[in-house]
Phi, psi and omega in degrees: 000147179290158177295151183303323183287349185247018184278055177217165179287153188294326185263012186287342181278343188281334184214164180300150178276120182280148178087001180286138171270315173201167179214142178228145170252128180260115183276169184294335179276003179094349180286156181241136180243121177288132182254141177291124185284346180274000180241157178299147181252129180274113181276337180280355181293152177296133180121174181248162186237147168238115179248122183245121187251150168268106187285350174282346177278113183299338181288340180284332186295318179299322180295315180296318182294330182265356178290166181263025169296157177304145183306318181295323178293317178298318181297320180290321178299325184264000184276175176245027180301136182243036173224150184283141182203157180213126184233147180231122172229176182302127176064014181204137172236130183215158181176192181224129177243147174269143181212166178274142179284141180249130171270188185298319187233011184202161174269135178260174177265004179278143180253149174216187190232139174256124179254143183210156170219131189232126170246185184297329185237010184209133171239115177252122179230159180203156178210159177264338177227155179297128184246150184291316188294315180296318180294320179294321178295318176302316183292322180289328175294319177294335178276000176108005179296137184252139177234139184283325183201181182292329177296319177298322178296316178295321176300321179295322177298316179294322176300321179292326173301313180295319179298318179297314179295326178296317178294320177296320179297320177299318179295318177298319180297320178296318178296319179294320177299317180298317179295320179297318178299318181290325177294317179294333178271011181056039178246042182288139179228157185302324183290342182295324180292321177295320179296319178295322177297319178294317180296321180294319178297321178296317179297321179296317180294317179294321178297319178297318179295315181292324179299317178298316179295316181300315181299319181300311185283331173295319178294318179295323180295330181275346180282157175271105182253022181296333181286345180284151173295147177306331180290348181248000184275114180271139177283074187295322181298318179295316179294319180297322180296317179294318179295326177299313180297319179294319179295324177299318179295319180296317179297321178297318177296322179297317180292322177298316180296323179294316180294320178293324178296319178293318179297320179295321178295320178296320178295320178294320177294321178296319178295319178295321178295322178296319179295319178294324178297315179297317179297323179294320179295314179299318179296319179294322179292330183272349181295312180300311178296330176295322178296318181295314179296329176293321179295312181289347179270000179288136181268066180229161177280158177084013178290136179290156173066013180285333181255009181263134182298326182259028183298321180297319180296319178296323178294320178296320178296320178299318179295319179295320179294323180294322177296316179297319180295319178296321179297314181296323179296314181292328178293320181290325181276357174084020181292331183282351183287000000 
C-alpha cells in the first residue's frame, strides 16, 4: 500500500480537481483553511485535506478512480450502494452514512448517502445530493472550529448528522404535542389523522436511519483497532452512545404518534356510533306512523274512517299516538341512555 501522504494521483497537483464542492486544509494547530476549488491543490503541503465531491458530476469520477486510495475504498466511493456500512483496513477507514437531504433554505425529510474514504492525511467524501451534515461541518469549520485529525473531522460530520436528526425530532415532538392538545380538547379534525400518519412515517424512517448508524459504531467499538494510527481511531463508543439516546427519543415519538392515532380513531368511531344511535332512534319513532300510513294506503274495501268527514284527523291522531307510545317504550327500556 502507498504511504498515507501519497494517496493521491500523480498528476493532481498540476491542475484543479474537477467535481469538487469544497476543499479544506487542516493545519497542525487544528484550524481549517478553505481552499479555492478552481485552483490546483498542493498535496505535499504540511497539513491534512478534506476533499468533498459532487458525485453526480461525471468529471469527479476519473480523479477518484485514478487516486491511490485502496481499491475497495475507490469502488465504494464510486458505487451506488444504498445501505450504511463502515470498513476498516490498514491506513484507511471508508464507508457510507445516511443523512437528510438539504434544500437551499431548509432540511427535508428525504434521506441520501454520504460516501467517504479516510487516510491519516486525507478525507475524501462525496454525495449525489446536498446533505445537511457535510454542509453544517463546512460552516462550523469556516466559523473557526478546530479538529485535531481526520478522525475528529469524521466524528464531527457524524455529530452533525445527530444534531440534524435531533432538530427534526424536536419539530416532530412539537407537532405531536399540538395534536395531543387538540385531541384532549375534543377539537379533532379529519386532517389530524393524516398529519399523525405523516409524522409516524417520518419517525419510522429516522429510526431506520439511526439503527443503521448505531449498529455500525457499536460494531466498530467492539473491534480491535489498535493497529490503526491514532489519526484514524474514531471514538465509536461515544458516538454510539449519543445515537442510542437519540434513537430512543425517536422511538418514543413513534409510539406517541401511534397511540394518538388510535385515540383519534376511537373518538371518530365514538362519534359515528352516536350518529348511528340518533339515526336508529329517529327510525324507530317513525316506524309506527309509517305502518299506519301503509295500512290506510291499501287499496282494499272495508278500510276504517273512509266515510268519516274527520277521517284524516283521526289518522293523524293515531300516528301521533303511535309515535308517543314508541317514545315511552324506548324511554322505559333505556334506549335513550
